[in-house]
N, C-alpha and C positions, 0 to 999 in steps of 0.2 A: 305439875307447875308449881313453883314456889311463889311466895308472896312478892319477893323482889321482882319477879318477871311478870306479874299480872296486875290487873287493876280490877276494881269492882264495878260492874254495870248493873242497872236494874231495869226490870220490865214489870208487867202486871203480875207475874207470879213470884216476883221477889229478886234476890241478888244472885248474880252469877259472876264467877272469876273468868276474866277474859284475857288472853295474852296482851301484854303491855303495848306492844307495837301494832296490834290489829285494829283496823278501822271499823270492824263490825262490833255489834253490841250483844246484849244478853240474849235476844231472841235467836240470833244466828249462833251464838255458842251452845244454846240448847240443842239446836239442830245438829251441830258438829258432834255433840256427844250422843245424841239419839239415834244417828243414821250412819254408823261406821260399817257400811255394807259392801260397796264395791270398790271404792277408790276412784270412781269415775265421776268426773265434774260435768257441768253443762258445757258444751263446746263453745268456742270463741264467737261463732256467728250468732248463737243465742244471746250471749252477754252483750254483744254489740247491739242486737235488737232491743234487749231490755234497757240498756241505757239511752238508746235512742227514744224509746217510748217515754222513759222518765224525763228525759230532756224536753220533749215536746209537751208533756203534761204540766212541767213547771212553767214553761213559757205561756201556755194556755191559761194556767191558773193566775199568772201575772196579769195577762190581759184582761181577764174576768174580774180582778180585784179580789180573788180568793187568797192570794199571797201578795204581800207588799212587793213592789217592784225590786227593791234590793236583794230580798229574800229569794224571790223568784229567780233572779239572775245568778245568785250564788248556787242555788240547787241546780239550775240548768247547766251551769259550767262544770259542776261536780259530776252530773249525769253524763256530760260529754266525755269526761275521763273515763268513765265506765265504758261507753261506747268505743272509745279509741284503744282500749285494752291496757291502759296505764295502771288499772287497779285490780287486774285479774288475780293477783296473789291474795286478794282479800275476799275472794269467793271460793271458799273452802268446801262447800257442801256437796254431798254425794247426790248424784242424780236420782237414787232411789230413796225417796223422802215422802213427805206428805203429798197426797195425790193432787191437790190443787196447786202445787208449787208455792205455797204460802211461805215456806222457809226461804226459798230463794227470793221472792219479792221482798221479804223483810230483811234479807241479806243486803239486797240492793238499796232498800231505804235507809238502813243503818250506815252503810258505807257512804252513801251519798250525803246523808245528813252530817256525818263526821267531816267529810271533805268540805262542804258548804260552810260549816262553822270555822274551819281553819282558813277558808278564803275570806270569810267576813272578818275574821281576827287580823289577817293581814292588812285589811283596809281600816283597821282600829275600830271595827263595829262589833260590839259584843251583843249578838242577837242569838236567841234560842233557836235552834233548828231540830225540830222533832221528827223522827222517822215516819210516824203515822200522820200526825196533824199536818205536816208541811210537804214531806216528800211524797206521801200517799194521798194527798189531798185529791178529792174528787174520783178516787180509784178504789178498787178492791184487788187482791190477789186473783180472784175469780174472773176478772175481766183483763187484767193486765198480763198475766202469764199466757193465757190463749193468744192474745194479740201479739205478744212478743214471739210466740211460736210461729204464727202465720208470717209475721214479718221476716223472721229468720229464714224460714223455709223459702219464701219468695226471693230473698237476697241470694241464698245459696243456689237456687235453681237458675237464677238469672246470671249471677257473677261466676259461678263455678261449673254446673252441669251443662247449661246451654252451650258455652263456648267449647267444652270438652267433646260433646256430641257433634257439634258442627265440624270440629276438626276430624273427628273419626269419619264422618260421612265424606267429607271432601277427600280424605286420604283414600277411602274405598273407591270413590269414583275415579280418582287419579290411576289407582291400579286397575280398575276395570277398563279404562280407556287404554292403558298400556298393554293388557293382556287380551284385548278383543279379537286378535287375530288367531289366538291359540285354541284350536278345536280339541275337545276331550270328551271322554265318556260322561253322559249323564248317569246318575245312579239313583234308583228308587228301591226301597226295601233292602238297601246295601247290595243290590245286584246290578248288573250292567243294564243301562238303558240307552235310548238314543242319544246321539252326540248333542252337546251344547258348546258354546263358546265360553271360554274361562271369564271373559269380560262379562258375559250374561249372568254367570253365577255370582260375580262380585257385585254387579249391579243390584242383584236381589238383596244382598246384604246391605248395601248403601240404602236401599229403600226401607229396609227395616229400621235402621238408625233414623232416617227421615221421619218416619211415621212415629217413631218413639219420641222424637223432639216435639212433634205436634201433640201427642198425647200429654207429655208433661206440661207443655205450654197450657193446654186446655185445663189440666188440673190445677195449675198455678193460679188460674183465673178465680177458681172457687176460694183459694186462700186469700184472695184480696178483701173478702168480707170478714170483718174483725169485730170481736166481742166488746171492745171497750166502750163503756157507757152504761154497761149492764149492772155494774158494781157487784154486790153480793150474790143477788139471785136472778137478776135480769130486770128488775124493776127500775133500776137507775137511781135509787136512793142515794142522796148526798152527792150527785153528779149535776152540776149547773147547767142550765140550757146553754148550748153553744160550745161546751167543752170539747165534745168529740170532733166536731167540725174543725175546730181550731188545732187540736192535736194532729188530726190526719193531714191537715194542710202543712203543718210543720214537718211531719214525716215525709211527705211528698217532696218537699223542698230538700230535705236531707238526703234522700235516697233515690229520687226519681221514679218511685213507685206510686201508683195510684191505688189507695186503699179506700174502702168504704165501710160505713157503719153497717152492722148486721141489720137486716130488715126485721128480724125477730130475735131479740136478746135471749129469750128462753131457750131457743134452739141453739144459739151460739154458745151458751155456757153449759148446757146439759149434754151436748154431744160434740164430737170432734170429727164429724163426717167428711168435712173437707180434707182433713189430714189423711182419712182412710182412702179416700179417692186418690189423693196424690201418691200414697204409698202404693196403690194398685198400678198407677202408671209407672211408678219406678220398678215395681216388680216386672211389668211387661218389658221395660227397657233391659232389665237384668237378664231375662230369658232370651231376648233378642241377641244381647252380647254373648250369652252362653251358647247360643245355636251357631253363631258366627265363629267364635273361638273353637268350638268343637269341630266344625267343618274345617278350618284351617289346619288344625292339628291332624285331622284324619287324611287330608290331601297331601300333607307334608310327611305322612308316616313312611318309615323306611330308614334310611334312603333307598335301600335295595329290597328289603323284605316287604315293603308295604306298597301303598299307592304311589307315592314319590312324585306326584305331578306339580307340587310345590316345593320350594326350598326356603326355610326359614333363616333369617339372619343368625349367625353364630354369635351370641352375645355373652355366653358363659359355658364352661365345660359342664357337660351334662351328667357325668358320672364320676364318683370318687374311685371306681374299680376299673371301668371300661374306657381306656384312652380314646380320644377322638369322638366320643358320643356326644351329640348335640341333641337337647331335649327341648320340646315345645313349652318352655318355662312360662313365657308370657301368657299363652293361651291358658295354661293351668292356673296361673293367678287370676285371670279374668273369670275363669269357672268358678273358683272358690269365691270371689267377690259376688257373683250371681247367687251362689248358695246362702252367703250371709245376707244379702238383700231379701231373698225369699224368706229366710227365717225372721228378719226384722219385720217384714210385712205380716207374718203370722203374729208376732208380738203386738204389733199395733193392732191387729184385728182383735186380739184377746183383751187389749187395754180398752179398746173402744166400747166393750161391753160393760165397762164399769161406770157407765153414766146412769145414776140413779136420781130420779126426781129433777131437782134444779141444778146439779152440777155433776160433771164427769170427774172422777177422782183418780185418774191414771195419767194426767197430762205429762209428768216428767218423763215417763218411759215412752210415751209416744214421741216426745220431743227428741229423746236420745236416739231412737231408732230411725225416725224420719230423717234427722239431720244426718245420721251416720250413713244412711243409704245414699243420700245425695252426695256426700263427700266421696264415698267409695266408688260409686259409679263414675263420677267425674274423674277421679284419679285413674281408675281402671281404663276408661275410654282414652285418656291421654296417652297412658303407657302403651296400650294396645296399638294405638296409631303410630307413635314415634318409635317404639322399640320392636315392633313386629311387623306391622303391615307396611310401613314406609320402606322397609328393606326386603319385602317378600319378592321372590323371584319365581318365574315359571319354568318348568322343563318342558319345552314344547315338543321335543323329540319323544320324550316318554309319553306324554299325553296323546300324541298322534299315533304312536304305535299301539297303544292300548285301544284306540278306537278301531283301528284296522283289524285287530284280533277280535273284536267283540262280536258276538253272535246277535247282538241288537241291531246290527247293520242290516240285517234282513228286513227290518220294519218297513224300510222305504220301498222294498219290492212288493209288499202286500197288496197295495191298490192296484198293481198292474198284473200280477200273477196269481193273486188270491192268498187269503190267510193259510190255508192248509198247505199249499205248495211252498209258500214261504217258510212255514214251520218245519216242513220236511228237510229243507235245505239247512235251517238252523240245527236241527238234531243230527243231521249227518256230519255237519261241521264240527259239533261237539264230540261226537263219537270218534271221528278220524283225526282230530286235531288241525284240520285244514280251515282256511279263511272262507267266509261267506263269498267274498268277490270271486275267489278261484272256483268255487263249486259252481256258482251261477253262470260264469263264463263257460265252464265245461259242459253244463247241461243245456246251454243255449236258450235259457228261459226268455230272453229278450235280445234284441239287436245290441251289438256291442256298444254303439253310441249311446242308446237309451240306458243300458246297464250303467255305463260310466256316469252318466247324468244322475241317475237316481242314487248311485252309491257315493256320490260326492259328498264327503262329511260336512263340509262347510255349508253346502246347500241345505242339508238337513236340519242345520241350526236356525233357519228362518232368517228374519231381518236382523 
């Protein structure tokens, strides 16, 4: 940086050269230079939440007389710009930074202070706006950053993941209804089992997604409890009475979310257990999606050398060398997302062990992984529904032929002729390559009408 392209800013440690057009100050610039680690920044939903918290805090401080009304209004308006994404270019910090997120909190304080000064100047009001004294009034990084994280996660769960999972569930239920008349082999241990209807199989997948939605919703409820009001260590020093209630009321009006102050601020700042719980729910959803994607891929394998009971939509060529090959690419993408979410959950678990005494000092990495898991699962669920499952087709003839060839058909005869006699028919069918139905008729083990009744594949699938 040259002198012509920089300006001098000061903080408690001294002077720093800052890019001339940057809204941040010395504290942020120190963090820019101290943490050139990953190139990854906090995601948009986190910056939105942080801006919303700062806006609500400014308005609350104005109501309580902590800030003059004109100053509170300017800070609140500047914070709204952060929430809306207008100032994202001025949040340059790496997500791998100080474990409390102090650097990003100060980044927000400095940017908001600069914009508030500009707003006041536009009104011909020359007032000092200090990042700590005014923008950070009644707050600490130690309660603001955890609060922003909880708010961001709840926004992402509600606005992104919940609708995506609802779409996926409805798509699966629609395909289940469409395929309910298709009778196919059940399979356990990768071996032939008694028949099921394809619709029953898909209904099980839909129920997995439904239960995942409920798990995420329950985990989201824990995130409603926020650390704001604890300030530095949980005692609430420098936080005036009524501040938290006013902030949460403002956030409720802005987002439609009901947040509540932590019952115990020492727990709220020394641990991130609610985030660990939410990540566990996300991991469960990821594993559910992986199970469904793997099943779809297996049932669509072939189309001639595999099971081939399902046909995937041909959305792109599958091979650079084999013409006409179509691969289960969406299923593979979903499986990779699941692997990443499981990895994110492991990182969150490791980070959650960094809570010593009054503060957990790994909040940024928890935020990065939790919010990424939500985003990836939401995107994967939508893509899976729209580009794979919605175009899924069933090969009823293939499915029914495999049922008729199956040795497991003999299971329906066991209550009538006994397990051992049924096993003999199955073993002979395997040795000779003949069908169970054919041998049972030939041996006359039951009257023809009873035999046909018991060997009706659809009857064997129950309700």
